[in-house]
PASEBA-1860 file (N, C-alpha, C; in nm, 3 decimals):
! residues 71
1> MQAHLQGA> 0.083/-0.120/0.000/0.000/0.000/0.000/0.087/0.126/0.000 ~ 0.190/0.127/0.086/0.275/0.244/0.096/0.354/0.266/-0.034 ~ 0.398/0.160/-0.094/0.472/0.174/-0.219/0.384/0.231/-0.329 ~ 0.258/0.191/-0.334/0.165/0.244/-0.433/0.138/0.393/-0.409 ~ 0.128/0.429/-0.282/0.105/0.570/-0.248/0.225/0.655/-0.288 ~ 0.345/0.606/-0.258/0.465/0.679/-0.296/0.478/0.689/-0.448 ~ 0.443/0.583/-0.516/0.448/0.585/-0.662/0.351/0.687/-0.720 ~ 0.230/0.696/-0.662/0.132/0.794/-0.710/0.179/0.937/-0.682
9> ILRYRLYD> 0.239/0.956/-0.565/0.289/1.089/-0.531/0.396/1.132/-0.629 ~ 0.488/1.043/-0.660/0.596/1.077/-0.753/0.545/1.091/-0.896 ~ 0.451/1.005/-0.935/0.406/1.005/-1.073/0.321/1.128/-1.106 ~ 0.229/1.160/-1.016/0.137/1.270/-1.043/0.174/1.401/-0.973 ~ 0.287/1.401/-0.905/0.337/1.520/-0.835/0.230/1.578/-0.741 ~ 0.179/1.493/-0.656/0.074/1.535/-0.564/0.129/1.630/-0.456 ~ 0.252/1.610/-0.416/0.315/1.699/-0.319/0.427/1.773/-0.389 ~ 0.411/1.902/-0.405/0.515/1.981/-0.467/0.616/2.018/-0.358
17> INILINRT> 0.731/1.959/-0.362/0.830/1.973/-0.255/0.882/2.116/-0.246 ~ 0.884/2.189/-0.357/0.933/2.328/-0.355/0.844/2.416/-0.268 ~ 0.713/2.399/-0.279/0.620/2.477/-0.197/0.637/2.442/-0.050 ~ 0.653/2.315/-0.021/0.670/2.271/0.117/0.798/2.327/0.177 ~ 0.907/2.323/0.103/1.034/2.377/0.152/1.025/2.529/0.168 ~ 0.962/2.597/0.073/0.948/2.742/0.079/0.868/2.784/0.202 ~ 0.756/2.719/0.226/0.673/2.753/0.343/0.748/2.724/0.472 ~ 0.820/2.614/0.475/0.896/2.580/0.595/1.001/2.686/0.625
25> LVYVMLTA> 1.074/2.728/0.523/1.177/2.831/0.543/1.117/2.964/0.586 ~ 1.003/3.001/0.526/0.938/3.126/0.563/0.892/3.121/0.708 ~ 0.831/3.011/0.750/0.783/3.000/0.888/0.899/2.997/0.987 ~ 1.008/2.933/0.950/1.125/2.930/1.039/1.184/3.070/1.053 ~ 1.195/3.143/0.944/1.250/3.279/0.951/1.159/3.373/1.030 ~ 1.028/3.362/1.011/0.935/3.445/1.087/0.939/3.413/1.235 ~ 0.948/3.285/1.267/0.957/3.245/1.407/1.085/3.297/1.470 ~ 1.196/3.287/1.398/1.324/3.338/1.450/1.320/3.489/1.468
33> LLASIYIG> 1.256/3.561/1.375/1.244/3.706/1.386/1.161/3.744/1.508 ~ 1.048/3.679/1.526/0.963/3.709/1.641/1.031/3.673/1.772 ~ 1.101/3.562/1.775/1.173/3.523/1.897/1.283/3.623/1.929 ~ 1.356/3.670/1.828/1.463/3.767/1.854/1.407/3.901/1.900 ~ 1.294/3.943/1.846/1.231/4.067/1.892/1.186/4.051/2.036 ~ 1.126/3.938/2.069/1.079/3.913/2.205/1.196/3.911/2.304 ~ 1.301/3.837/2.273/1.416/3.826/2.363/1.488/3.961/2.372 ~ 1.499/4.033/2.261/1.561/4.164/2.263/1.485/4.263/2.350
41> SIIYLVLD> 1.351/4.258/2.343/1.273/4.350/2.426/1.284/4.314/2.574 ~ 1.290/4.185/2.606/1.308/4.143/2.745/1.443/4.192/2.797 ~ 1.549/4.174/2.718/1.682/4.218/2.761/1.685/4.370/2.776 ~ 1.623/4.441/2.684/1.620/4.587/2.692/1.546/4.632/2.820 ~ 1.432/4.571/2.848/1.356/4.610/2.967/1.431/4.577/3.095 ~ 1.499/4.463/3.099/1.575/4.427/3.218/1.691/4.524/3.239 ~ 1.765/4.555/3.134/1.877/4.648/3.146/1.830/4.789/3.181 ~ 1.716/4.830/3.124/1.661/4.961/3.156/1.618/4.965/3.303
49> NLSIHMPC> 1.560/4.858/3.351/1.518/4.850/3.491/1.640/4.852/3.583 ~ 1.749/4.787/3.544/1.870/4.790/3.625/1.930/4.930/3.631 ~ 1.926/5.002/3.519/1.984/5.136/3.518/1.902/5.233/3.601 ~ 1.772/5.209/3.619/1.690/5.294/3.704/1.722/5.270/3.850 ~ 1.736/5.143/3.887/1.759/5.110/4.028/1.905/5.124/4.069 ~ 1.996/5.112/3.975/2.140/5.127/4.004/2.197/5.229/3.906 ~ 2.191/5.358/3.938/2.231/5.460/3.841/2.380/5.457/3.807 ~ 2.464/5.397/3.889/2.608/5.395/3.860/2.648/5.271/3.782
57> LGNSSKCN> 2.554/5.208/3.718/2.585/5.091/3.636/2.639/5.143/3.502 ~ 2.766/5.122/3.479/2.826/5.170/3.356/2.906/5.296/3.380 ~ 2.952/5.356/3.273/3.036/5.475/3.282/2.955/5.593/3.229 ~ 2.887/5.663/3.317/2.806/5.776/3.274/2.843/5.899/3.354 ~ 2.798/6.015/3.307/2.828/6.139/3.378/2.756/6.144/3.511 ~ 2.636/6.084/3.517/2.562/6.080/3.643/2.641/6.001/3.748 ~ 2.701/5.893/3.706/2.780/5.809/3.797/2.903/5.888/3.845 ~ 2.970/5.958/3.755/3.087/6.036/3.793/3.049/6.149/3.889
65> FIAYVHL> 2.934/6.212/3.866/2.888/6.319/3.954/2.859/6.266/4.093 ~ 2.791/6.151/4.101/2.760/6.092/4.231/2.889/6.053/4.304 ~ 2.984/5.999/4.232/3.112/5.961/4.294/3.186/6.085/4.343 ~ 3.182/6.196/4.269/3.251/6.319/4.310/3.185/6.381/4.432 ~ 3.053/6.378/4.439/2.980/6.437/4.551/3.008/6.358/4.678 ~ 3.019/6.227/4.669/3.042/6.146/4.788/3.184/6.157/4.839 ~ 3.278/6.203/4.760/3.415/6.219/4.805/3.423/6.343/4.889
END
């Protein structure tokens, strides 16, 4: 039965492999794009939240001013 089905698929081109590969690649790229946007926004929000709670995180003028005032 399976051999007959495979023969019919190949003979009459019931499954066009190019369309299947194209759709798969498009869905994979869209999923990767959405995942990178999601992860990027999470990282941005976490780093932004850290900079609000810890203003001396990094090398900024605000950090230098706070360090100078405390001396």
